[in-house]
C-alpha positions in Angstrom: 7.7 -20.7 45.1 9.6 -17.8 43.5 11.1 -16.1 46.4 14.7 -14.9 46.6 17.2 -16.9 48.2 17.2 -17.0 52.1 13.6 -15.4 52.0 10.5 -17.4 52.5 7.6 -16.8 50.1 5.7 -14.5 52.8 8.9 -12.5 53.7 9.5 -12.1 49.8 5.7 -11.1 49.5 6.3 -8.2 52.3 9.3 -7.1 50.6 7.6 -6.8 47.3 4.9 -4.9 49.0 7.3 -2.6 50.6 8.9 -1.8 46.9 5.1 -1.1 45.9 4.8 1.5 48.9 8.0 2.9 48.0 6.7 3.6 44.6 3.7 5.3 46.3 1.3 2.5 45.5 -1.2 0.7 48.2 -0.7 -3.3 47.7 -4.3 -4.4 47.3 -4.1 -7.5 44.7 -3.4 -10.9 45.5 0.4 -11.8 45.4 0.5 -15.5 44.4 2.1 -16.1 41.1 5.3 -17.5 40.4 7.4 -17.3 37.5 5.7 -19.9 35.4 2.4 -18.4 36.1 3.9 -15.1 35.0 5.5 -16.2 32.1 2.1 -17.9 31.1 0.0 -15.2 30.9 2.5 -13.3 28.4 3.0 -16.1 26.4 -0.6 -16.9 26.2 -1.2 -13.1 25.1 1.3 -13.8 22.2 -0.2 -16.9 21.7 1.6 -18.5 18.6 -1.0 -21.1 17.7 -3.8 -18.8 17.6 -2.2 -15.9 15.3 -0.4 -18.5 13.2 -3.8 -20.8 12.7 -5.7 -17.5 11.9 -3.3 -15.4 9.7 -1.1 -18.1 8.1 -3.4 -17.5 4.9 -2.4 -13.7 4.6 1.3 -14.5 4.7 1.3 -17.6 2.4 -1.0 -16.0 -0.1 0.7 -12.7 -0.1 4.4 -13.6 0.1 4.7 -17.3 -0.9 6.7 -19.5 1.3 9.6 -17.1 1.5 7.1 -15.4 4.1 8.6 -17.5 6.6 11.5 -14.9 7.1 9.2 -12.4 8.2 9.0 -14.4 11.5 12.4 -13.8 12.8 12.7 -10.5 11.6 9.6 -9.7 13.7 10.9 -11.4 16.6 14.1 -9.8 16.4 12.8 -6.2 16.1 10.0 -6.9 19.0 13.1 -8.5 21.1 14.6 -4.7 21.3 11.2 -3.5 22.5 10.8 -6.4 25.0 14.3 -5.9 26.4 13.7 -2.3 26.9 10.4 -3.3 28.8 12.2 -5.9 30.7 14.4 -3.3 32.4 11.3 -1.2 32.9 9.3 -3.9 34.7 12.2 -4.6 37.0 12.2 -1.0 38.2 8.5 -0.5 38.2 6.8 -4.1 38.7 3.2 -2.6 38.6 -0.1 -3.3 37.4 -0.6 -1.2 34.0 2.6 -1.8 32.5 3.4 0.9 30.0 0.8 3.2 31.0 2.6 3.3 34.5 6.4 3.1 32.8 5.4 6.1 30.6 3.7 8.2 33.2 6.7 7.9 35.7 9.4 8.5 33.1 8.3 10.9 30.6 5.6 14.1 30.3 2.7 13.1 32.0 0.3 14.0 29.3 2.3 11.4 27.0 2.2 8.9 29.6 -2.0 9.5 29.9 -2.3 9.2 26.0 0.0 6.2 26.0 -2.4 4.5 28.7 -5.4 5.7 26.6 -4.7 4.4 23.4 -3.1 1.2 25.1 -6.3 0.8 26.8 -8.6 0.8 23.7 -6.2 -1.4 21.9 -6.8 -4.1 24.7 -10.5 -3.8 24.4 -10.4 -4.0 20.7 -8.0 -7.1 21.0 -10.1 -9.0 23.3 -12.8 -8.4 21.0 -10.7 -9.9 17.9 -9.6 -12.9 19.6 -12.9 -13.7 21.2 -14.6 -13.6 17.8 -11.6 -15.8 16.4 -13.1 -18.8 18.9 -16.1 -19.7 16.8 -14.0 -19.7 13.6 -12.0 -22.3 15.1 -15.3 -24.2 16.7 -17.1 -24.2 13.2 -14.2 -26.0 11.8 -14.4 -29.0 14.6 -18.2 -29.0 15.0 -19.4 -28.2 11.4 -21.8 -25.3 12.0 -22.2 -22.4 9.7 -21.1 -19.3 11.2 -23.4 -17.0 9.5 -26.5 -19.2 10.3 -28.9 -17.9 13.2 -27.4 -18.9 16.8 -29.5 -21.4 19.2 -31.1 -18.0 20.5 -32.0 -16.4 16.8 -31.3 -12.9 17.7 -27.5 -13.2 16.4 -25.6 -15.3 14.1 -23.4 -18.6 15.4 -20.1 -16.1 15.2 -21.5 -13.4 17.4 -23.5 -15.6 19.9 -20.3 -17.9 20.6 -18.0 -14.8 21.0 -20.0 -13.3 23.5 -20.3 -16.7 25.3 -16.6 -16.7 25.7 -16.4 -13.2 26.8 -19.0 -14.1 29.5 -16.9 -17.0 30.5 -13.6 -15.1 30.6 -15.0 -12.2 32.4 -16.4 -14.5 35.3 -12.9 -16.5 35.5 -11.3 -13.0 35.6 -13.5 -11.5 38.2 -13.1 -14.5 40.5 -9.4 -14.2 41.2 -5.8 -14.6 39.8 -5.2 -17.9 41.1 -8.0 -19.5 39.1 -7.0 -17.3 35.6 -3.5 -18.6 36.3 -4.6 -22.4 36.6 -6.4 -22.3 33.6 -3.8 -20.0 31.9 -1.0 -22.4 32.6 -2.9 -25.7 31.5 -3.4 -23.9 28.1 0.2 -22.9 27.6 1.5 -26.3 28.5 -1.2 -27.9 26.0 -0.2 -25.2 23.3 3.5 -25.6 23.4 3.2 -29.4 23.6 0.9 -29.4 20.7 2.8 -27.4 18.6 6.1 -28.9 19.2 4.7 -32.4 18.7 2.6 -31.9 15.5 5.6 -29.9 14.1 8.3 -32.8 14.9 5.3 -35.4 13.5 5.4 -33.3 10.1 9.2 -32.5 9.9 9.9 -36.3 10.3 7.0 -38.1 8.5 5.3 -35.5 5.9 8.5 -33.5 5.0 6.9 -33.0 1.2 9.0 -29.7 0.1 12.7 -29.1 0.0 14.2 -26.6 2.3 15.1 -24.7 -0.6 11.6 -23.8 -0.8 12.0 -21.2 1.9 13.6 -18.9 -0.7 10.9 -19.2 -3.1 8.3 -16.5 -4.1 6.0 -18.3 -6.3 6.0 -15.3 -8.5 3.8 -13.2 -6.0 6.0 -10.0 -6.8 4.2 -9.8 -10.2 2.2 -7.0 -9.1 5.1 -4.9 -8.0 7.1 -5.2 -11.2 9.2 -8.0 -9.7 10.1 -6.3 -6.4 9.5 -8.6 -3.6 10.2 -6.1 -0.7 6.8 -4.3 -0.9 4.9 -7.8 -0.9 7.0 -8.9 1.9 6.4 -6.3 4.0 2.5 -6.8 3.8 3.1 -10.7 4.2 5.1 -9.9 7.4 1.8 -8.9 9.0 1.1 -12.4 10.0 4.0 -12.0 12.4 3.1 -8.2 13.2 -0.4 -9.5 14.1 1.0 -12.3 16.8 4.3 -11.0 18.2 3.3 -8.3 21.0 1.7 -8.5 24.4 4.8 -9.7 26.1 4.6 -6.7 28.6 1.8 -8.5 30.2 4.5 -10.3 32.5 5.1 -6.7 33.9 1.4 -5.6 34.3 0.9 -8.7 36.6 3.8 -7.7 38.7 1.7 -6.6 41.5 0.2 -10.3 41.8 3.6 -12.0 41.4 6.2 -13.1 43.8 9.6 -11.4 43.6 8.3 -9.4 40.6 11.2 -7.2 40.0 13.2 -10.7 39.1 10.0 -12.7 37.4 8.5 -10.1 35.5 11.5 -9.3 33.3 12.4 -12.9 32.9 8.8 -13.4 31.9 8.8 -11.0 29.2 12.0 -12.3 27.7 11.0 -15.8 28.2 7.4 -15.3 26.5 8.8 -13.6 23.3 11.9 -16.1 22.8 10.0 -19.1 23.4 7.3 -17.9 20.8 10.1 -17.3 18.5 11.5 -20.7 18.9 8.4 -22.6 18.9 6.8 -20.4 16.2 9.9 -21.0 13.7 9.9 -24.6 14.2 6.1 -24.6 13.6 6.0 -22.6 10.4 9.0 -24.4 8.9 7.1 -27.6 9.4 3.9 -26.6 8.0 5.6 -25.0 5.0 7.4 -28.1 4.2 4.3 -30.4 4.9 2.6 -29.0 2.0 1.8 -31.5 -1.1 1.2 -28.9 -3.7 2.8 -25.6 -2.8 1.0 -23.6 -5.7 -2.4 -25.2 -4.3 -1.7 -24.1 -1.1 -1.0 -20.4 -2.2 -4.0 -20.2 -4.0 -6.2 -21.6 -1.0 -4.8 -19.0 1.4 -5.4 -16.4 -1.3 -9.0 -17.5 -1.3 -9.2 -16.5 2.5 -8.8 -20.2 3.7 -7.0 -22.1 6.7 -3.8 -23.6 5.1 -2.6 -25.0 8.4 -5.7 -26.9 9.1 -5.8 -28.2 5.8 -2.2 -29.4 5.7 -2.5 -31.1 8.8 -5.7 -33.0 8.1 -4.4 -34.0 4.7 -1.2 -35.4 5.7 -2.6 -37.0 9.3 -6.4 -37.4 8.7 -8.3 -38.2 11.8 -5.3 -37.3 13.9 -5.1 -33.8 12.7 -8.5 -33.1 14.6 -6.6 -33.1 17.8 -4.8 -30.1 16.9 -8.1 -28.1 16.0 -8.8 -29.0 19.7 -5.4 -27.4 20.7 -6.0 -24.4 18.9 -9.5 -23.9 20.3 -8.0 -24.2 24.1 -5.4 -21.9 23.0 -7.5 -19.1 21.5 -10.0 -19.3 24.4 -6.9 -18.9 26.8 -5.4 -16.0 24.6 -8.8 -14.3 25.1 -8.5 -15.0 28.9 -4.8 -13.6 29.1 -5.7 -10.4 26.9 -8.6 -9.5 29.0 -6.9 -10.0 32.1 -4.0 -7.6 31.2 -6.6 -5.2 29.9 -8.3 -5.3 33.2 -5.2 -4.5 35.0 -4.6 -1.8 32.8 -8.0 -0.3 33.6 -7.5 -0.7 37.4 -4.2 0.9 37.1 -5.4 4.0 35.5 -8.9 4.1 37.6 -6.4 3.8 40.6 -4.5 7.0 39.6 -8.1 8.7 38.5 -7.2 8.7 35.1 -10.3 7.3 33.8 -14.2 8.4 34.2 -15.7 7.0 37.5 -12.0 5.8 38.5 -12.7 4.9 41.8 -15.4 2.2 40.3 -12.6 0.6 38.1 -10.0 0.8 41.0 -12.2 -1.4 43.4 -10.7 -4.6 44.9 -13.3 -7.2 46.0 -12.8 -10.1 48.1 -11.0 -12.1 46.0 -8.4 -9.3 45.8 -9.2 -8.8 42.1 -10.2 -5.7 40.2 -13.9 -7.7 39.5 -15.5 -4.0 38.4 -12.7 -3.7 35.6 -13.1 -7.1 34.4 -16.6 -6.8 34.1 -16.5 -3.4 32.3 -13.6 -5.0 29.7 -16.0 -7.6 29.0 -18.9 -5.4 28.1 -16.7 -3.1 26.1 -15.0 -5.8 24.2 -18.5 -7.1 23.3 -20.0 -3.6 21.9 -17.9 -3.8 18.6 -19.9 -6.9 17.6 -22.9 -4.4 17.2 -20.6 -2.8 14.5 -18.9 -5.5 12.5 -18.6 -9.5 12.7 -15.3 -9.1 11.0 -12.4 -10.3 13.3 -10.0 -8.9 10.5 -11.2 -5.4 10.6 -10.9 -5.5 14.3 -7.7 -6.9 14.5 -6.1 -4.5 12.2 -7.2 -1.4 14.2 -6.2 -3.2 17.5 -2.8 -4.3 16.6 -1.9 -1.1 15.0 -2.8 0.8 18.3 -0.7 -1.3 20.3 2.2 -1.0 18.2 1.6 2.8 18.5 1.3 2.6 22.4 4.6 0.7 22.5 6.2 3.6 20.5 5.0 6.4 22.6 6.2 4.3 25.8 9.6 3.8 24.2 9.8 7.7 23.2 9.2 8.8 26.8 11.6 6.4 28.1 14.2 7.3 25.7 14.0 10.9 26.8 14.4 9.9 30.3 17.5 7.9 29.6 18.8 11.2 28.0 18.3 12.6 31.2 20.1 10.1 33.0 17.7 7.4 34.0 17.8 4.9 35.5 19.3 6.5 38.7 18.9 3.1 40.6 19.9 -0.4 40.3 17.4 -3.3 39.5 17.8 -6.7 39.1 17.5 -6.9 35.2 19.6 -3.8 33.8 20.6 -3.0 30.2 23.8 -1.1 31.5 25.2 0.7 28.9 23.2 -0.9 26.2 20.1 0.9 27.4 20.1 3.8 25.3 21.1 2.0 22.0 18.6 -1.0 22.5 16.0 1.8 23.4 16.7 3.7 20.2 16.7 0.2 18.1 13.1 -0.2 19.4 12.1 3.3 18.5 13.3 2.6 14.9 12.0 -0.5 14.7 8.5 0.6 16.0 8.6 3.5 13.9 9.1 1.7 10.5 6.6 -0.5 11.6 4.0 2.0 12.1 4.8 3.4 8.6 3.9 -0.1 7.6 0.5 -0.3 9.2 -0.2 3.2 8.1 0.0 2.5 4.1 -3.3 1.8 2.6 -4.2 0.9 -1.2 -3.3 3.9 -3.1 -0.9 5.2 -6.0 0.7 7.7 -3.8 2.6 5.4 -2.2 3.6 3.4 -5.5 4.7 -0.1 -5.4 4.2 -0.2 -1.5 0.6 0.9 -2.1 -0.5 -0.6 -5.5 0.3 -4.5 -5.0 -2.4 -7.0 -5.7 -3.1 -10.6 -6.2 -5.8 -12.4 -8.6 -8.5 -14.2 -6.7 -11.2 -15.6 -9.3 -10.1 -13.5 -12.1 -10.6 -10.1 -10.0 -7.6 -8.0 -8.6 -7.4 -8.1 -4.6 -5.3 -5.0 -3.2 -2.6 -6.3 -0.7 -3.1 -3.4 1.6 -6.6 -3.8 1.5 -5.8 -7.0 3.5 -3.9 -4.9 6.5 -5.4 -1.1 6.5 -8.9 -1.3 4.3 -10.8 1.8 4.0 -13.9 1.9 6.6 -15.9 2.4 3.4 -15.6 -0.8 2.4 -16.5 -2.6 5.5 -19.1 -5.3 5.5 -21.9 -5.4 8.3 -24.1 -8.1 7.9 -23.5 -8.6 4.4 -23.6 -5.3 3.4 -20.8 -3.0 2.5 -20.9 0.6 4.1 -19.9 2.5 1.0 -21.5 5.7 2.9 -18.7 5.8 5.2 -15.8 8.0 4.3 -12.9 6.6 2.5 -10.7 6.4 5.6 -8.2 3.8 6.3 -9.2 1.5 9.4 -5.8 2.6 11.3 -6.1 6.2 11.1 -10.0 6.2 11.5 -9.6 4.1 15.0 -6.8 6.1 15.9 -8.2 9.6 15.1 -11.5 8.3 17.1 -9.7 7.7 20.2 -7.4 10.6 20.1 -10.7 12.9 19.3 -12.5 11.7 22.4 -9.3 11.3 24.4 -8.4 15.0 23.7 -11.8 16.2 24.6 -11.9 14.3 27.9 -8.1 15.3 28.6 -9.0 19.0 28.2 -12.2 18.6 30.1 -10.6 16.7 33.2 -7.5 15.1 33.4 -5.3 18.3 32.3 -6.2 19.9 35.8 -6.0 16.6 37.7 -2.6 16.2 36.1 -1.6 19.9 36.9 -2.4 19.5 40.5 -0.9 16.2 41.2 1.9 15.8 43.5 4.8 13.7 42.5 4.8 10.3 44.4 7.7 8.8 46.3 9.3 7.6 43.3 9.9 11.3 42.5 9.3 10.3 38.5 12.8 9.5 37.6 14.4 8.7 41.0 12.4 5.4 41.8 13.2 3.5 45.0 14.4 0.1 44.7 14.3 -1.8 47.7 17.5 -4.0 47.9 
């Protein structure tokens, strides 16, 4: 399937297991994934069609058609991160991705907090995507999301989101091959669907000139004519989409020839996502019959992609909605699967409460307890809010924070001479430079995430657009105050005026710090360095 030349699949699996043992890890998971399946889980986590369908309104409404250029910029910036992660996955093809890489190459305290933050980011991302499924369903089947569900206890939005989580939990618990099969079908449908619809739009429904890609449609008026602050907010459409490529690494223990296939999966996922996304976004922007009307619809929180496809293609356009529905579902499946492997990895190391429970592997050679736990935890936020935007904002910023912490630890390791051993994928002399670029990119984007609607940031924090005669703050779309969150239609004004990113990160850090001081600090201090001696990993030839 994916064995190295001269080796059978079983011989390659034995070779891979020997590498795990050399890294101090007992092989337990089912090693059956080839390159395509490994790539597919990373591509599904990114899920261009999911993110663009639900977030295109943010980009277009805020930045006008020139928001298109945010996509290649984000792809380039995240490529620096992906290249760094690809080299790490070649050295350490183990479950847990950035947690494992960070703990092995940096201060173990930093490694633990990287894993802790990334775990909760994964849980919240699972929530955010699961609750997006009924948004697409309502467009197809015509039901009202806020109406009572069939069981009457909760509304349709929460009901169908929970049904999604139950089904993805069962699939993730019943074995990686079933998950991979569904995931592969979903990826094929997503890529084919996006390319086909993009080509149809470009060939038959090219309603705007290419020059429209440089037009801002006057959206910069609120910042005194300076487009850059507006563009930074519009870029969130891409920032909310392009991450999760490290998932190819976190499935390393279940991949044949993982030291070769995981880095290939990481790079292929982000670059193919970038190419497909650019073609599709170009086709959508050029397909609008009335650009001003499209921008106004986007500012009213509509779904411009669905609108223009249906307006240009009629009933045939409804087929695309089913492609989106399948893509969002598979995206939920992949994100939950990745978070499950992280929980399993941290549990196996004794780095989470009840670690042995989460490290349990069942007869399907799957960490089913972790899959169930992630599903349950992902459902809990529905008790607090039914707003996918709020959940996605906190989750995405946490993921960028986790990436930054991992890259920081690895950069320090590089200054001390890592890597000391060779691996299939190597950045060679460019490693430190690319690592530094990844840190620079991640740091700038964290600043972008952390800004909120306030005069203290000047034009970067005071931009707005007009909706129904009222001014809507741009930064309220990307980092709203928790006191403005609506639960069941009621604004929670009694909450402190703290931005959602800072509030979410603060809570996770506070509880993490208390648990770390009470439990993990002693465990880490008593830990004996494993077979890889932290920065002198053994790589089997």
